[in-house]
N, C-alpha and C positions, 0 to 999 in steps of 0.2 A: 504493500499498500504504500502512496507517495500524496503527498500536498505540498504544495507550490503556491507561493504568494508573490505577487510582485505588482509594482506599480509604481505610478510618478509621485515622489511627494512634492516636488516643485517642476519649476521649467526643465532644470538642470540636474537634478536628484532625484535618483531612483533607487528602490529597493527591491533585494529579492532573496527571501526564506524558504528554505525547502526542508521536509522531514522526510522521511521514508522508514518503514520497519518492514524489514526483511525476515520471512518464517522460511528457514531451509530446512531438507531433508533428502539422504541419501536413502532410494526408495529399491533400487536395487544394484546388487554390487558383491563378488565374488571372494573378496576380500575382508566380510564377516565386519564391515561398515554401515550395513544395512540401518535406519533409525538415526543416523550422527548426523550433527547438522553438518553442512558443507565448511570446510576449512577457511577461514581467513573474510567468512560474510558476515558483517555484524548487524544484530539484530534491529539496532537504533543506529541512524545516522541524523545529523541535521545541519544547517548553514543557514549565515544570513549575513549578507551583503548591501554595502551603499556605492552606488557611482556616482559620480559628478563630471557632468560633462563640460568641457572649458569653452570658453569662447577665444578663438583665434581667427583670422582672416581666413575664407574660405580656400585661397589657393592653398594655407597648410595643413589641411583634412581637420577633422574630426579628430579629438583627443579627451580622453576619458581617464580619468583617476577615480580608485577606491578599493575597497579594502573588506576585510570582515572576517567571519571566524569558520572553521568547520570541527563539525562533531562526529566520532566515529568511537562507537561502544565496543565493548569487549566482544571478542568472535573465536572461535576455537582455533588453535594452533597447529592441528597435525588431523588425520583423515580419521584420528582413534579417539578424538577430543580429549584426548591424555591431560591437554593444559588448554588455558586460556589464555587470548593476549590480552595485554589491558589497552583498556579505552585512552583515546587522547584526543587532544583539542588542538585545534592548528589556527595562529591567525595567517591570515594573507594579505597582500598588499601588491597592486597592477597598474600599470601605464598601458592604455591603447592606443592606436592611433589606426585610422582607416581614410581611406580615400578612394575613387571611383576605381575598382581592379586591384587595390591591394589593402590589406587587414596585417595588422601585427599587436601581439600583447605581450609584454614581458609582466613576468608575477614571481615573487619572491613571498617565498613562504620561511614560518618560524621554525620550522625544521632545517635542520643543517642536511646540505647537499640538494636541495631543493630550490636555492634562489636563483633567479636570472633563468629560468625555463621560458623561451621565446615558442611561440605561436606564431608561424606566419603562413596568410592566404594569398597564391598568386593568382595574377590575373584571371586563367581560367577558371578556377575555382570558386573566386570569388564573385562572378559575372553572373546576373540573376539569370534563372533559367531554371 
C-alpha cells in the first residue's frame, strides 16, 4: 500500500510526502524459507521533501533546490530471517537544472559514499512523447 501527497505551497515552493507499507512473504521455495519475509524489504518506508523553484533568466534554464528526509524501517537481513537490519533515516539535499532537451540533478545524502550522485537526462530521453 502506498500513499503519496504532493502540492504547491506557494508559486515556488512544493511539498512531496510518501508512505509505503510492504508486506512480503516467500510463497514457494525449495530452500526451506517458505513463509519468511523477503530480504531487505522494509515494511515501512516514508519520505518528506520540500523543493524551491529559483527565479532566473529564461536563458539560464529552470533551477530547483530542495531537501528532505527518507525513513526505511527494519527489514530482514537474510533469506532465513535470522537477523534484522536496523531502521535508518537519511537527510537529502538536491539541486536540479533543466532546459528544453536536458535535465540534471545532483543529490547529496547524509550517508557516506552517496554524496554528489548525478542524474542526467540526454536530449532524446527528455523529449516529450
